[in-house]
N, C-alpha and C positions, 0 to 999 in steps of 0.2 A: 547557324552562324551567319552574320551579316557583314557586308562590306560597304553599306550605305553610310559612309563616314562623313560627318558634317564638315563643311568648309569653314575657313576662318574669314572674318569680316574685315576688309582693309580699313574701313572707317573706324572700327573699334581698335584696330592696331595703332592707328594714328592717335586716337584719344589716350590709349594706354601709354604710348611713348611720351605724349605731352604731359601726362600725369607724373611719369617717372622724372622727366626733365624739370618739372616744377618743384621738386622736393629741395629742401635746403641743403644743397651740395653742389659742387661743380659738376658740369655735364659729364656723365660717364664715370663719376668717381666711385660708384659702387660696382663697377665692372660687370662681371658675369651675373651678379644678382639682378642687375637691371634687365638684361635680356630674359632671364628666367622669370621675373615677375610679369613681363609682357606676355611671354609664352603661356603662363598659367592663366592669365586673364583671357587670352584668346581661346585656350582649351575650354574654359568654363563659359565663355561668351559674355563676360561681364567686366566692368571696370573695378569691381570690388570682390575679387575671388575669396573664397574660404576653403579651408581644408577640413574634410569631415571623415571620421572613422578610417584612418589609414590602415590598409590591409596588406599583409605579406602572404603570398601563396607560394609554397615551395613544392614543385612537382618532382617526384622521384621515379626513376625507371632504370632498368639495366640495358646494357648494350651487348649484342652478340659479338661485336668486334673486339671486345675485351678478351675473348678466347684466343685472339691472335697475339696476345702479349704486348698490348699497347699502353698498359698502365702499370705503375709501380705497386699497386694495391690489388688484392684479389676481389672478385666480383661480390663476395659476401659482405664487403664493407658497405655497399649501398643499403642493404637491409639493416645492418647494424647502426648506420647513421640515422635511418628513419626512426628506429627505436630510441636513439639518442635525442632526436627532435621531439618525439612524443614525451620523453622523460624531462625535457626542458633543459638539457645540458649542453647544447651546441652553441656556437658563436651567434648564430642567427636568433636563437632563443633569448640570449642575453641582450642583444641589441634591440630586439623587438620589445622586450620588457622595458628597456631604458627609454625608448622613444614612443611608446604607446601604440604599437601596432597590434591589430588582431592578427594572430598567426594561424595559418591553416597548412597542414601537410596533406598532399595528395599522392596516393599510390597510383601512378599512371602505368606501372608495369614493372614492378620489382620482381626479380627472378626467384628469390627466396621467399617462401610463404611467410606471411606476417600474422601475428596474433592481433589482428586489427579490428575484429568485430566489436562494435560498441565502445571504441576508444575515442574519448573526446579529443577533438582537434585533428582527427585523421579522416580524410575522405578516401575510402577504399574502392577504387574504380579502375582496376588494372585492365589495360587493353590486351595484355598478354604477359607471359613470363619473360619479359625482356624481348628485344628485337632479335632478328637473325643477324648473322655475321655478314656485313656488307662487303667484306673482302672476297666473298664468294657469290653472294646473291643479294637482292635488295633487302634492306633492313626490315621493311614492313610492306604489307599490301596497301593498295590505295584505300581499301575499306578501313584498315587499321589506322592509316594516316588521318582519314576523315573523322573517325571516332575519337582519336586523340585530340585533334583540333577542336572538335565539338565539346570534349570534356573541359578543355581550357576555357572555351567561350562560356560554358555553363557556370564555371566557378567565378569568372569575372562578373557575369550577370547576377549571380547569387549575392555577391558582395555589394554590387550596385544597388540591389533591392534592399539591402540592409543599411544603405546610406553612405557607403564608401564612395568617395570621388577621387581618391589617390590610391593606386594599387602598385605594389612592388612584387616582382616576380623572381623567384629563386629556383634552384634546381639541385638535385643530387643524383649522380649516376656514374659509377665507375666506367671509364671509357668514353665519356661524353666530350672530352676535348678533341678526341679523334673524330667524332661525328661532326663537331662544330668546324673543325679545320677543313674537312671535306666539303661541307656546305659552303664555307667561305671560298675555298679554291674554285669550286665549280661555278657558283653564282657571281663571283667577282672576276672569274677567268684569270686566276693567279696561280703561280707554281706552288706546290705543297710546301716547299722550303720557306715560303713567306708566311705560311699559315699555321704550321705545326709547332707545338711547343712541348715542354717537359711535363705538362699536366700536373699530376700529384707528386712529381719529383723524380722523373727518369734521369739516369746518368747518361753520359754521352753515347754509350753503346745502345742503351734503351731508346734514346731519341732517334738514333740512326735507324734502328729496326722499325720504330713507329713510322718514320718518314717513308721507308721502303714499303711497308704494308699499305699506307695510304696512297702512295703513288701507284701501286699496282691496282688498288681498288678503283681509283679514278680511271685508270686505263681500261679496266674490265668493263666499267659502265660509261665508257666515253661518249656514248650517244645520248645519254640522259641529260637533258638541258632545261626543260621547262621547270619553273620553280616548284610546283607541287610534286612533280615527278622526282626532282632532286631531293626534296624533303623525304619522300617515301623511300628513296634508295639509300640515303646516307644518314637520315635523321634518327632521333630517338623519340620515344613516346613523350618524354618530358619536354623535349624541344618543340615537337609539334603542338603539344598542349600550350606551351608558352606563346607560340605564334598565334594560336586560336584565341587565347586570352587577350593578346594585344589587339587583335582585330575587333573583338567585342568591346574591349575597354575604350578604344578610340570611338567606336560607334556611340558609346554612352558618355562621351566627353569626360572621360576619366584621365587624370594625370598618370602616366605610366612610368614608373621608376625602373629603369633597365639596369641590371646589376653588371656583371663582368662579361667575359669572353663568350660563355655559353649563351647567356641571355641576349647578348648582342647578335649572335648567330641566329637566334630565334627572331630577333627584330629584323635582321636582314631578310629572312624568309618572308616575314609579314609585309615588309615594304616592297618586296618583289611581287607580292600578290595585290597589295593596295598601297601605293606610294604615300597616300595621305596619312598613313599610320605614323610616319616619322615625326610629324608635327606634334603629336601627342606624347612623344617619348622624351624623357629626361634621362640622359646617360649618367649614371652615378659616378663611375670612376674609371680610370685607366688601369686595367689589370696588368700584372707582371707577366702574364702568359704571352709567349711569343705570338705575334699575329694580331693582338687586340688593337694596337695602335693603327696598324694598316686597315683593319676592319672599320674602326671608328672613322678613319679618313675617308674610306669608301662610302660610308653613310653620311659624311659631312657632319659628324657629331662632335660636340665639344663636351668632354666629361667634366663633372664638377670637382672630382678629387683625383689625386695621384698619390697613393699610399703604398705602392709596391705589393698590393694584395693579390692573391690568386686562390682564394678559398672557395668562392661560389656561395651556395646556400641562400643567396640574397643578402649576404652580409654587407657588401658595399652599398647596396641600395638603402639599407636601414641606416647606415652611417651618413649617407648623403641627405637624408630626409630633413635634418635640422636646417640645412641651407634652403630647402624649399620653404620651410616654415618662415625663415627669416625674409625670404624674397616677398612672400605674401604680406608679412607683417609690415615691412617698410612701405609697401605700396598702399596699404590701408591706413597706417597710423602715423607715418612721418609727416611733419609739417611741411607746408609749401612756403615759398618765399613770401607770398601774399598773406597767408594766415599767421605767419610768425613775425611779420614786419621786418624781414631781413632783405637787404638790398641785393638785387641780382647782379650778375657779372656786368661790368660796364662795357658799353660798345667801344670798339677800337677807335682811336682818334682818326678823323678824316685826314686824308693826305692832302697836302698843299700842292695843287697842280703847278705852282710856280717854283716849287723847291727843286 
């Protein structure tokens, strides 16, 4: 895994902004699409970016902390949903088919054995049968963390070799909102109450119990502060894999579509390791999960969509992709004032000093 991430060229940034401003529209009239177009041009290092072979990689793994009753669903659902992904029946399957994504499912550590050998579209590379329960002990060893991050980097590299230059990252793992909340609380130095949410649909009593479990876990591991150590202590194999994928994707100048709360927690980890990663990330949407707005603010990120979603799987990233396509299209294809023979905005009249 590499962290030799390319820098952005300020001169190119100026040329891209000038190109955006020269289009037949009032300055800033395309809003968020304008900054998105500039960002994609900078990521690719060109004034004429193109999007090639969009790929969605969904990492699945189980969490030991689920044993502490922090989810409304049993742990077996992780494996059941992986089988649903393979069968093509999940939301992310539908949206990937709709928007032309190459979809890959990665078993990074599902607890329930899968009938996964020789199944098309599934990479079976479990780090373990789920993490340990971080309410009592670190979720993974440093070696497991490194293997999970390397797995994510390998998948990003594999898709880059196939021609992908825009990669979306999704996840599946019962208990992973608890993991993400702890990563956020520790790395952002925030109270759990600002980070923890209902996940798959906890009621008020369930949410209160989840908050207590996470507060106690953070107190148990109060001395763990370094980003990689925090990831090993509270993370999941799928979250570590996403962080590794983001680091590798940034190194390869890929546009990284970040999905919701869990993927944003992985981005938080990646940016704590290499802050330059953030420039390559396009945050797809504001999740309805408690804490995501605060996490995005901590990252200085502006999401493209706000649809009250909280599904995960990469579903929000797939839905945001058409906006990325439109940003590139207007930059490449929209006429300029000069080419269209359209008059630009008039200069304001000079003030009469005698007035």
